[in-house]
N, C-alpha and C positions, 0 to 999 in steps of 0.2 A: 353423359359421356360422349366424347367426340369419336363416334364409331367409324368415322371415315379414316382414322389413323390407328395403326397398331402401337405406336408410341410417339411421344413428343420429345424433341431435343432443344435444350437451351444452347444456342450458339450455332455458327455456321462456318467454323474454321476447319482445319485439317482433321481434327478428331471428329467433329460433328459429320463431316461429309463422308469420312471413312465409315462411320456407323450408318449413315443413311444409305450409302452405296451397298453395304453388306446386307441391309435389310431389303433393298430393292431386289438384290439378286436372289434372296430367299423368298421373294414374292410379297413382301410386306409393303405398307404405305406408312410413310413418316412425315412429320411436320417439323420443320426447324424454325425456331423463334430467334430472330436476329435484330438487335437494336442499331447496328452500325452497318459495315460493309461485309459483303460475302468474302470468304477466305480467311477471316480472322487475323490474328496477330502475324503469323508467319508470312502471308502474302502481302498485307497491307503496311505493317509497321515494323516488322522483324527481320526474318530471314531473307526475303527477296530484296527489299531496298537496301539493306545493309551489305549483303553479299555482291549486289551490283556494284556499289561503290568500292567495296574492298577489291573487287576484280579490276575495276578501272584504275585504282591506286597501284595495284601490282603491275599493270601494263605501263603506267606512267613511270613508275620506279625502274622497270626494266629498260626503258628508253634512256633514263638519267644515267644509269650505270653501264650502258652498252659500249662505251668508247674502249675500255680495256680489252674487248673481244674483237675489236676491229670493225665494229658497226658504227658508222659515223651519223648517229641520229642526235638531233638537237631538240630537246624537250623544252618547249615554251611553258609559261605559266598555264596551269589548268584552267579551262573555261568552266567556271562553276555553273553557269546557266545550263550549258549543254549537258553537263554531268547530271544535274537534277532532272533534266528532260529524259535522259537514258534511264534513270532510276524510276520515274514516273511511268514511262513506256513499259518497262519490264513488269511493274506492278500491274498496270491495267491489263496488259496482254495476258498475263497468267490468270487474273481474276476473270477475265472473259473466257479464255480458252479451257481453263481447268475447272471453273466453277459454274459460271453462267450458262455456258453452252450445255454442259452436263445437266444442269437443272432444267433448261428448256426442253432437252430431249428425253427426260425421264418423268412420265406422269405419276410415278409413285412417290416422288419426292417434292414437297412443297415448302415454301418459306413464308412465314408471317412476320412482317415488320413491327417492331416494337420492343419495349423492355419487358421481360418476363419476370414475375415475382410470385412465389409460392404463397398461396393463402392457407393451404393445408397439404398433407402428402398427396392429395388427389386433385388439387385445384391450382391452376396457374393463371394469374391474371396478366393480360397483355392489353394495355390500354383500358378500354371499356369492356373488352370481352374476357370472359372467364373460361379457360379451357379445362375440361375434366378428362382425366385418364387414369388407368391403373398402372401405367408405366411411363416414366420419365428418364431421360439421360441428361445429366448436367455436363456440358462441354463448353464452358464459358472461357477457358484458357487462363492466361496469367498476365500480369502487368508489371512494369518495372517497380521494384521495391524502393521505398524512400527511407530517409534517415530523420530522426528528430535531433537535428543539429541546430543550435541557436544561430539565427541570422540567415539560415539557408533560404527560406522562402522569400525573405525580403530582398536578397540580392538577385534572386531568380536563377534557377539552376536548370541544367539540361539533364535528360535521361536518354535512354537508348532510342526513344521514339523522336523526341524533339531535336536531338543532335543531328538527325538526318534531314532536317527541314529548315536549317539556318539559311539566312539570306546570303551568307558568304562564309568561307572558311575563317575561322578566328585565328588571330596571330599567335595566341597561346591558349592552352587548355590544361586545366587540372582535372584528372579523373580519379575519383575516390573509389577504390576497389581493385582487386587483383585477379579477378576471374575471366571467364570466357569473353564477356562483353567488353570489359576494360581493355584487354590485349588486342581484340580484333579492331575495335574502334580506335584505340590509341595508335596503332600502327598505321591505319588508314589515314587518319588526320595527319600524322607525322610525314607520311609520304606525300601528302598534298601540300606540305610546307608549314604546318602548324607546329609550334614549339610544345611538346607534349610532356606532362609530368604525371606519372601514375603513382598513386599514394596507396599503399597497402598496409593494413594494420598487422598483418601477420609477417612471417620471416621470408616468404617467397610467394611468387605468383602460382596460379593454377595448381592448387593442392591436390587435384585429382590425378595429376600425372607424375611420373617418376622424376625424381629431383635432378638426375643427370640430364635428361631432356630439357627440363625447364631451365636449368642453369645455362645450357647451350642457347636456348631461345632467348633468355634474358640478355645474354651477350649480344645477340643479334640486334635486339631492340635498342640497346645502349649504342651500338655502332651506328644505327640509323638515326641517333640523336634523341631517343626517348630517355627521359630521366626517370629512374626508378628509385622510389623511397619506401623502405620497409620499416615495420615496427612503429608505425606512426599512429598516434592517438588523435583524432580530429576533435577540437573542442568548440570552435566557433567560426563563423563566416562573417566577414565584414566587407563593405565596399570602401575602396580608397580611390576616389576619382573615377578614372575609367577602368580600374582594375578591381578584381575580387581578391580578398586576402583570406586564406584558410589558416587559422591559428590552430596550433597543435604542438604536440611534444613527441619526441622519439623516445623509446625505451632503451637507448644506448648512451644515455648520460648527456645528451646535447642540449637538454632543457627546451624551453619554449621556443617556437620559431614561427615564421609566417611565410606561407608560399603564395605567391601572387601570379595571377594570370587574367586574361581578358574574360574567360568564361570558365565555369566549374561544372562538372558532370558527375552524376551519380551512376555507378555501375555496381550495385551491391546486392544483386540477385533478383528473383522474381517472386511476387506475391500473387496469391490466387485472385482471379477476377470474379469475386462473388459478392461485390457490394450491392446491398439491397435487393437480393434475389429471394429472400425469405427462407433461408436455410433453418433458422430457429423454428418458424411455423411449420416447416416440413419435417422437423425432427432429424435433420441431417447433422451428424457429429463432425467436428473438425479436430485436427491435432493442434499442438502447441504452436506450430508456425502458422496456423490458420487454413491449412489445406484440407480438403475434404477427406475423411477416412474411408478407405475402400478395401475389400478383401481381394483375393486373387481373381475372383470372377467379376471385379468392378462393382459389386454391390455396396451401397452405402448402408448406414445404420437404420435407414428408413425403408421399410418394405415396399417394393415397387419403384424405388429410385436408385438409379445407378449413376455413376460419375466416371469420367475418363479424361485423360490429357493433363495439361498443366495445372488445372484446378485441384488435382489430386497430389501434386508434389512431384519431386524427381522421378525420372531423369530429365524432365523438362526439355525435351526435344520433340520436334513435330512428328517424325516417324514413329517414335514410341507412343505418342498419343493417338496416332492413326491405328496402331495395332490394338491398343487399349479399347478404342471405339468399335473396332471389329469384333473383339472379344465380348464387349458389353452387349452389342446388338445380338449376337448369337444366343447369349444367355437370356436376353430379354424375351426373344421370340420362342425359345425352346428351353423350358425350365430343366429338362434333363441333359442339356448339352454339357453343362459344366466346364465350359472353356476357361482356361486359366492363362494369366499373363506371367511371364518369367523374363525379367530384364537382365539376367545374368549374362545373356549373349547379345544384348543390345549395344551396338557400337556407338561411339560418339566422336565428333571432330571439332577441332577449332580452326576456323578459316583465317589463319595468319599465313605468313610467307616466311619459311616453309610451313606446311600444315602440320598440325598435331592430330593424331587420331588414337583411339584405344578401344580395346574390347576385352571383356573377361576380368580375371583377377590380376591384381599386381602381386609382386613377390610378397610384400608385406601382408596384404589381405589373405593370400594363400596360407602363409605361416600362421597368421592369427586364427585361421580356421582349422589349424591343426595339421596342415599338409606339409610333407617334406618335398621341397622343390629345388630344381636347378634353374637358376636365372641367368640369362645371357644378355650382355650388353654388346651390340655390334655398332661401332662408329660408322657414320655414313660414308666416310672416306674409303671404306672397304668395298663400296659398291661402285662398279665402273660407271654406271650411268650418271652418278653424281659429278664424276670428273668431266663427262661429256657436257653436262648442263652448266658446269662452272660454279656449283653450290655444294660444298662438301661438308657443310656444318649441320649435324643432326645425328640420327641414330635409331636403332631398333632395340627394343627390350622384349625378350621372349621369356615367359615363365612357364615351366613344364613340370608335371609330376616326376619326382625322382625315380620311382619305381617303374611306371608304365610308359613314361615319356609323353603322356597326353598333354596337349597344349591347353593351359589353363588361362593364359592371358597374353596380349600383345599390345605394346604401345610403340608409336612411330612418330618421329620428327623428321620429315623429309618432304620434298615436292610430291604432290599427288597423294599424300598419305590418306586423305579422305576417301579416295577411290580404292586404294590397295588394301585398306583395312577389312574390306569385305572377304578377302581370302582368308585372313585370319579369323574373321567371324564364323565362316563356315567350319574352319578347323575346330574352333572352341565348341561350337553348337553341336557338332556331329562326332566329337571325341576323337579327332584325328591326333596322331602322334608326331613328334619331331622327325621321326623316321619317315613318316608319310610325306611330310613337307620336303625332307631332304631328298627323297627319291622322286619327287615330282619335277619334271623338266620345266624350267622357267625360260621365257623369251629373254634373250641377251642382246643388247644391254637394256635393262629396265630397272626402275627403282624397286619394283616388286621383287626383283632378284635378291634384294636385301633380306627378305623374310626367309628365302631358301638358305642364304648364307648363315643367318642367325640360327636356324634349325641345325645346320651342319656343325656350327660352333657348339651348340648346346649338347649335341651328341658327343663331340670331342671332349667337353668338359666332364662328361660322365666317366671318361676313361675307357 
C-alpha cells in the first residue's frame, strides 16, 4: 500500500481538485493521477476557452448594433489570431493561478503524470508503477459524445473542443444538436460572421427550460441570422466539393433534404471519460448511458472506490462536480460522516445573450411530483433595467407552492441571469416564500428586480 497517501484520485480537474483541497483541509494527503493537463476539461477545453470567445463575441456584437443608441462605433472584421491568443491566455492564466500555484503551495497534494488503469479494486497501474490503496476517487470527467452517422468520420467533424481551435472562422457551420453547447457555440460563431444552422431532432431547443423562455430566445437567434431546423432525422453525411452535405428528413412531411455547410459540428451531449481505466477489473458498475453509478455519498458499487463529477452523469456542470468531490472526500476520510449530495438546489446557466439560468423545479416537474403550484411568467419588459439596457426580450418564471408560497423553482432569460439566479437558489434551498422575496427591498433599477416583481405577481395570482 502507498502509505504516503490517504487516497488516490484519477484526474486533476475541477472535481479532483475540490476533493484534494477538502482532504488537505482535513489533514490528509492525496495523490492525483493525470494523463493530460492540470485543470481538466473546464479550464483547458470547455468552460474557460468557450466562455472567453462567447464574451468576446458579445462585445463585438454590441459594437455592431450600437448605432441605434447613438454610439458611433465601427466594428471591423474580428482578428481571429488575437481572439485565439486571448482564449489561450485565459486558459493558461487560470491553469497557473488556480491550479499550479495551489499545487506548489500545498505539500499534502501531489500529482503523478500518466494514464491510470485499475488492475483490481485496490491496484492502479500508472506506466510501470502499480499504486496500491484502499481508497480511490474516480474524477476523470466527460468528453463530447459522438454519433454513429454514416460518413461523419470520413468528412471530418468538429466537436466542442476542436471547434475552439480552428485556423479561422468557417463561412458556414451545421450544428447537430439543440442543447446548451449547440446554442452557446452557434450564437458565438454567428456573431463572428459564420452562417450557422442548428439541426435538432426534437421539437425545440433546450428541453430543460420553460418553453416560453426558449421560444423567446429562439426568436432572438433567428433574428441574429441563425437558422433553426426542428424534427430532423440525420441519415448520412457526404462531402460535395468544398462543402459537407447532411442528408436527412424532417417529420413534417417535407421528405428527404440535404443541408450544406463548410463544416459540421456535433453537440449531442457528454459521455463519461472512462476509456480504458479498468472499471470492469475494479468492479465498478455503470448505467445504460455508460456513466458510473454512485449513491448519495458518491460511493460506487466497488467497496473503497468513490466517483464524482461528469463521469457519474448529470448535472454535468463544474460546480456540481466540485461539490460532489468535496462530499466524496469527507466520506472517504470519515466513514461516519455520511455526507450526501442533493442537486435539487443546484443552479445552472446557459451563456448565451441574453443568458438563461434555472434552479429548482419547473411547474411541470412540481405537478408531476404531486404538488399544487402557482406559476408566474413575468415578461422582461416589465423590468425597468431592461429598458435602460435596450434589451427587453426575456422573462422570469417563478414556481411556488400554492399553500405555503414556498419558492420551488425559478427560470430566467435576461442579461446577467447567471449571476442573479443565486438569489433564487438561496430562496429554493432555504425554503423562502414569495412573500419573503416580495418584502425584500431590491436595488432599482436592476435586472434582479424582476425576481421581486415576479414574486409580487405570484402573490397577486393567489388572490
